C-alpha positions as a printed NumPy array, in Angstrom:
array([[ -8.482,  16.071,  -6.864],
       [-10.419,  19.288,  -7.543],
       [ -9.393,  22.56 ,  -5.817],
       [-12.761,  22.875,  -4.386],
       [-13.746,  19.226,  -3.872],
       [-11.751,  16.203,  -2.641],
       [-12.751,  12.636,  -3.018],
       [-10.916,  10.516,  -0.539],
       [ -9.951,   6.75 ,  -0.896],
       [-11.441,   3.776,   0.861],
       [-10.537,   3.679,   4.583],
       [-10.706,   0.067,   5.48 ],
       [-11.775,  -0.554,   8.874],
       [-14.146,  -2.905,  11.073],
       [-17.659,  -2.074,  12.398],
       [-16.297,  -1.313,  15.973],
       [-13.698,   1.037,  14.752],
       [-13.455,   4.612,  16.218],
       [-13.603,   7.594,  14.143],
       [-11.492,  10.969,  14.76 ],
       [-13.466,  13.971,  15.728],
       [-12.637,  17.584,  16.591],
       [-14.031,  19.859,  19.285],
       [-12.626,  23.28 ,  20.143],
       [ -9.509,  22.652,  18.206],
       [ -8.638,  19.362,  20.045],
       [ -9.023,  15.823,  18.706],
       [-10.694,  12.723,  20.149],
       [-12.763,   9.803,  18.934],
       [-16.409,   8.706,  18.418],
       [-17.961,   5.465,  17.643],
       [-20.157,   4.841,  14.621],
       [-23.416,   5.892,  16.567],
       [-21.862,   9.321,  17.168],
       [-21.043,   8.899,  20.855],
       [-17.965,  10.18 ,  22.103],
       [-15.648,   7.294,  23.223],
       [-12.263,   9.28 ,  23.801],
       [-12.597,  13.03 ,  24.757],
       [-11.156,  15.65 ,  22.651],
       [ -7.612,  16.296,  24.218],
       [ -4.951,  15.711,  21.433],
       [ -3.439,  18.228,  19.044],
       [ -3.758,  15.924,  16.064],
       [ -5.635,  12.569,  15.518],
       [ -6.599,  13.208,  11.917],
       [ -3.614,  13.494,   9.753],
       [ -2.524,   9.836,   9.844],
       [ -5.888,   8.289,  10.719],
       [ -8.968,   7.427,   8.835],
       [-10.004,   5.086,  11.487],
       [ -9.03 ,   3.786,  14.895],
       [ -9.372,   0.194,  13.827],
       [ -6.575,  -1.575,  15.793],
       [ -5.449,  -1.794,  19.386],
       [ -3.268,   1.305,  19.249],
       [ -3.66 ,   4.474,  17.198],
       [ -1.258,   7.475,  16.592],
       [ -2.086,  10.821,  18.061],
       [ -0.154,  14.071,  18.564],
       [  0.238,  15.973,  21.734],
       [  2.845,  18.818,  22.53 ],
       [  4.323,  18.577,  19.026],
       [  5.266,  14.855,  19.14 ],
       [  3.481,  11.699,  18.181],
       [  2.877,   8.651,  20.332],
       [  0.17 ,   5.813,  20.552],
       [ -2.882,   5.445,  22.608],
       [ -5.034,   2.414,  23.432],
       [ -8.807,   2.24 ,  22.966],
       [ -9.391,   3.638,  26.489],
       [ -7.348,   6.825,  25.332],
       [ -4.477,   6.065,  27.658],
       [ -0.839,   6.343,  26.299],
       [  0.615,   2.963,  25.413],
       [  3.671,   4.565,  23.775],
       [  4.482,   7.972,  25.01 ],
       [  4.64 ,  10.918,  22.286],
       [  8.368,  11.123,  21.637],
       [  8.453,  11.099,  17.884],
       [  8.34 ,  13.666,  15.239],
       [  6.067,  11.542,  13.076],
       [  4.724,   8.02 ,  12.871],
       [  2.755,   5.441,  10.758],
       [ -0.2  ,   3.399,  11.869],
       [  0.534,  -0.04 ,  13.212],
       [  0.32 ,  -2.865,  10.833],
       [  0.973,  -6.444,  11.837],
       [  2.495,  -5.107,  15.1  ],
       [  4.996,  -2.85 ,  13.381],
       [  4.955,   0.884,  12.882],
       [  7.473,   3.436,  11.521],
       [  8.681,   6.189,  13.808],
       [ 10.772,   9.265,  13.125],
       [ 13.456,   9.978,  15.882],
       [ 16.219,  12.393,  16.03 ],
       [ 18.599,  10.019,  14.254],
       [ 16.12 ,   9.162,  11.324],
       [ 13.231,   6.801,  10.847],
       [ 13.056,   3.355,  12.358],
       [ 10.362,   0.705,  13.203],
       [  9.05 ,  -0.267,  16.528],
       [  6.73 ,  -3.173,  17.932],
       [  3.507,  -2.329,  19.806],
       [  5.577,  -2.817,  22.913],
       [  7.588,   0.146,  21.727],
       [ 10.717,  -2.001,  21.16 ],
       [ 13.013,  -0.875,  18.392],
       [ 13.311,  -3.349,  15.517],
       [ 16.117,  -1.883,  13.626],
       [ 18.563,   1.013,  13.713],
       [ 17.204,   4.494,  12.539],
       [ 18.788,   4.32 ,   9.123],
       [ 15.78 ,   5.35 ,   7.09 ],
       [ 15.303,   8.76 ,   5.716],
       [ 11.571,   8.613,   4.88 ],
       [  8.649,   6.126,   5.067],
       [  5.35 ,   5.626,   3.465],
       [  2.937,   2.89 ,   2.883],
       [  4.219,   0.454,   0.008],
       [  1.03 ,  -1.507,  -0.466],
       [  0.448,  -5.181,   0.212],
       [  3.015,  -6.314,   2.844],
       [  5.55 ,  -3.687,   2.358],
       [  6.63 ,  -0.271,   3.494],
       [  8.139,   2.052,   0.866],
       [ 11.295,   3.675,   2.34 ],
       [ 14.302,   6.076,   1.265],
       [ 17.469,   4.683,   2.941],
       [ 19.851,   7.375,   4.415],
       [ 22.462,   8.289,   1.909],
       [ 20.079,   7.39 ,  -1.038],
       [ 17.739,   9.594,  -3.173],
       [ 15.311,   6.841,  -4.566],
       [ 12.529,   4.795,  -2.926],
       [ 12.849,   0.983,  -2.24 ],
       [ 10.657,  -1.349,  -0.35 ],
       [ 10.919,  -2.959,   3.048],
       [  9.278,  -5.919,   4.173],
       [  6.462,  -5.72 ,   7.024],
       [  8.896,  -7.31 ,   9.61 ],
       [ 11.298,  -4.371,   8.803],
       [ 14.01 ,  -6.973,   8.179],
       [ 14.918,  -6.833,   4.489],
       [ 14.884,  -4.505,   1.444],
       [ 13.629,  -5.658,  -1.905],
       [ 15.907,  -5.177,  -4.926],
       [ 13.698,  -2.421,  -6.331],
       [ 14.159,   1.349,  -6.752],
       [ 11.934,   4.016,  -8.182],
       [ 11.615,   7.769,  -7.864],
       [  8.009,   7.67 ,  -6.809],
       [  6.665,   4.96 ,  -4.62 ],
       [  3.873,   3.391,  -6.751],
       [  3.191,   0.664,  -4.255],
       [  2.406,  -3.078,  -4.492],
       [ -1.147,  -4.212,  -5.207],
       [ -1.876,  -7.975,  -5.674],
       [  1.848,  -8.85 ,  -5.501],
       [  2.798,  -6.643,  -8.41 ],
       [  4.331,  -3.127,  -8.59 ],
       [  4.072,  -0.64 , -11.49 ],
       [  7.668,   0.222, -12.603],
       [  9.266,   2.407, -15.182],
       [ 12.198,   1.43 , -17.204],
       [ 13.767,   3.615, -19.908],
       [ 10.384,   5.451, -20.251],
       [  8.117,   2.628, -20.482],
       [  6.114,   1.045, -17.697],
       [  5.523,  -2.738, -16.752],
       [  5.183,  -4.669, -13.546],
       [  7.627,  -6.459, -11.322],
       [  7.207,  -8.921,  -8.53 ],
       [  9.04 ,  -8.807,  -5.125],
       [ 12.154, -10.074,  -6.718],
       [ 12.37 ,  -6.937,  -9.022],
       [ 11.846,  -9.038, -12.182],
       [  9.356,  -8.028, -14.882],
       [  6.466, -10.279, -14.962],
       [  4.563,  -7.812, -17.221],
       [  7.133,  -6.273, -19.659],
       [  7.479,  -2.367, -19.808],
       [  5.515,  -1.759, -23.027],
       [  3.14 ,   0.949, -21.631],
       [  3.426,   4.755, -21.612],
       [  2.121,   4.813, -17.888],
       [  0.544,   2.216, -15.532],
       [ -1.198,   2.135, -12.177],
       [ -1.542,  -0.605,  -9.667],
       [ -3.833,  -3.687,  -9.836],
       [ -7.22 ,  -3.677,  -8.168],
       [ -9.66 ,  -6.641,  -8.575],
       [ -7.06 ,  -8.26 , -10.76 ],
       [ -7.145,  -5.508, -13.254],
       [ -4.766,  -2.474, -13.781],
       [ -5.121,   0.804, -15.687],
       [ -2.523,   1.506, -18.332],
       [ -1.988,   4.267, -20.697],
       [ -0.994,   3.797, -24.409],
       [ -0.705,   7.064, -26.207],
       [ -3.128,   9.511, -24.707],
       [ -5.824,   6.932, -23.712],
       [ -6.319,   4.743, -20.619],
       [ -7.621,   1.061, -20.681],
       [ -6.992,  -1.97 , -18.614],
       [ -4.901,  -5.045, -18.521],
       [ -5.154,  -8.389, -16.517],
       [ -2.388,  -9.962, -14.667],
       [ -1.016, -11.618, -17.913],
       [ -0.522,  -8.201, -19.394],
       [ -3.36 ,  -8.699, -21.797],
       [ -5.645,  -5.826, -22.813],
       [ -9.013,  -6.583, -21.379],
       [-10.596,  -2.964, -21.801],
       [ -9.232,  -1.063, -24.887],
       [ -7.537,   2.263, -24.127],
       [-10.441,   4.781, -24.909],
       [-10.529,   7.028, -21.741],
       [ -8.905,  10.269, -20.765],
       [ -8.344,   8.836, -17.254],
       [ -9.081,   5.604, -15.565],
       [ -9.237,   4.878, -11.853],
       [ -9.076,   1.452, -10.213],
       [-11.888,  -1.092, -10.078],
       [-13.921,  -1.604,  -6.796],
       [-17.105,  -3.614,  -6.395],
       [-16.782,  -4.491, -10.099],
       [-16.941,  -0.828, -11.235],
       [-14.383,   1.873, -12.187],
       [-14.695,   5.522, -12.733],
       [-13.34 ,   6.866, -16.048],
       [-13.13 ,  10.089, -17.934],
       [-15.255,   9.413, -21.006],
       [-15.161,  13.019, -22.333],
       [-12.985,  15.925, -20.925],
       [-13.839,  16.748, -17.525],
       [-16.704,  14.285, -17.444],
       [-16.859,  10.928, -15.711],
       [-18.967,   7.806, -15.734],
       [-18.501,   4.141, -14.487],
       [-17.543,   1.089, -16.594],
       [-17.866,  -2.589, -15.663],
       [-14.891,  -5.115, -16.092],
       [-15.94 ,  -5.51 , -19.794],
       [-15.385,  -1.765, -20.418],
       [-19.145,  -1.247, -20.796],
       [-20.398,   2.136, -19.591],
       [-22.966,   1.217, -16.978],
       [-23.377,   4.741, -15.326],
       [-23.498,   7.414, -18.076],
       [-21.452,  10.495, -18.19 ],
       [-22.577,  13.014, -15.518],
       [-19.962,  13.742, -13.007],
       [-17.118,  16.34 , -12.855],
       [-15.258,  13.805, -10.72 ],
       [-15.996,  10.273,  -9.439],
       [-14.425,   8.225,  -6.749],
       [-15.142,   4.465,  -6.456],
       [-17.81 ,   2.352,  -5.043],
       [-17.62 ,   1.144,  -1.385],
       [-20.669,  -0.425,   0.204],
       [-22.581,   0.209,  -3.018],
       [-22.188,   4.006,  -2.757],
       [-19.475,   6.262,  -4.567],
       [-18.719,   9.736,  -3.838],
       [-19.057,  11.99 ,  -6.958],
       [-18.488,  15.62 ,  -7.843],
       [-21.407,  17.577,  -9.477],
       [-20.977,  21.358, -10.005],
       [-17.96 ,  21.239,  -7.627],
       [-19.715,  19.783,  -4.65 ],
       [-19.745,  16.323,  -3.455],
       [-22.497,  13.768,  -2.837],
       [-23.165,  10.052,  -3.553],
       [-24.63 ,   7.849,  -6.067],
       [-25.758,   4.349,  -5.998],
       [-25.065,   1.731,  -8.699],
       [-27.947,   2.742, -10.874],
       [-26.362,   6.205, -11.187],
       [-29.103,   7.898,  -8.97 ],
       [-27.97 ,  10.602,  -6.626],
       [-28.911,   9.136,  -3.118],
       [-27.133,  11.839,  -1.06 ],
       [-27.138,  15.319,  -2.672],
       [-24.053,  16.975,  -3.569],
       [-23.33 ,  19.371,  -0.695],
       [-19.752,  18.521,   0.791],
       [-16.376,  19.907,  -0.104],
       [-14.872,  16.527,   0.823],
       [-16.458,  12.931,   0.951],
       [-14.664,   9.824,   1.842],
       [-15.758,   6.285,   0.943],
       [-18.351,   4.339,   3.177],
       [-17.094,   1.911,   5.61 ],
       [-19.042,   0.247,   8.125],
       [-22.107,   2.277,   7.182],
       [-20.567,   5.473,   7.841],
       [-18.478,   8.169,   5.802],
       [-16.641,  11.169,   6.801],
       [-17.363,  14.413,   5.1  ],
       [-16.325,  18.007,   5.124],
       [-18.855,  20.72 ,   5.141],
       [-18.33 ,  23.897,   2.897],
       [-17.383,  25.777,   6.063],
       [-14.452,  23.405,   6.683],
       [-16.425,  21.62 ,   9.655],
       [-15.971,  17.973,   9.939],
       [-19.041,  15.535,  10.017],
       [-20.005,  11.825,   9.661],
       [-23.057,  10.61 ,   7.935],
       [-24.754,   7.292,   7.405],
       [-25.712,   5.738,   4.163],
       [-28.937,   7.672,   4.194],
       [-27.257,  10.94 ,   4.415],
       [-28.222,  11.492,   7.929],
       [-25.594,  13.278,  10.335],
       [-24.387,  10.927,  12.996],
       [-22.128,  13.606,  14.337],
       [-20.859,  17.017,  13.188],
       [-18.448,  19.5  ,  14.456],
       [-19.718,  22.589,  16.02 ]])
């Protein structure tokens, strides 16, 4: 992440998802055509939300978080210090006694015996249990812990978790056993069945058998999306490779995200725009932050800090005034 430009990750959502917007310091939601669907009335609807893509969405009012329905009415009153989004009818909430998990009816699923919660990838939450100082993983029903501990929650992807042991990295399954032995200097999660790994100073990619399929030759390597991955080919300059390691978009960017809906956010001279899969700049670099496209819309931040949404032609469908 650059100090002057931030490329956000893909925000998965369906085409009827609502998007957080800000008016006069308050937050509400618009649809993908830019029409206001829930008026700006909340203190925060942005920190946790990429999109309102379910039945309930977290918002903050009066210093506490709760959940609203798609009409903007409270489904679960704001009584929590912090929350997660609902996933499979389960959300994490922070109470006076610690974190716990609730159902969409507001029913508590377990005692508040958790110190911290974040997304753990796949079907898991990453949590720190009270009285412990390392992260472990809780299943999506908030019922049982996996026999895994790590200092930083890397998160599962494709059923595997990058894990360090004695200074070397490999991949474990949900049972905590190594299915790819710890032989790498660093490792990142799988995406599209490939994972970036570092050997010495260079990054390459392995498959799920642990075999190297793209030789380590890059200064940095991001995950694959839509068959392409951004890599640092020379110091401070990025291009895109295919799954065979061939450079298909030549080096030209200061930073690069990943493709979503055939467009990728890239940084050129410390401003963000979008390229297509030929490498052509199709939305000029003009933003300080640029999210991935989903449902034909991307959220961007203007240089003055104002929030906006654009379509895939670069046309503004809504912008903060």
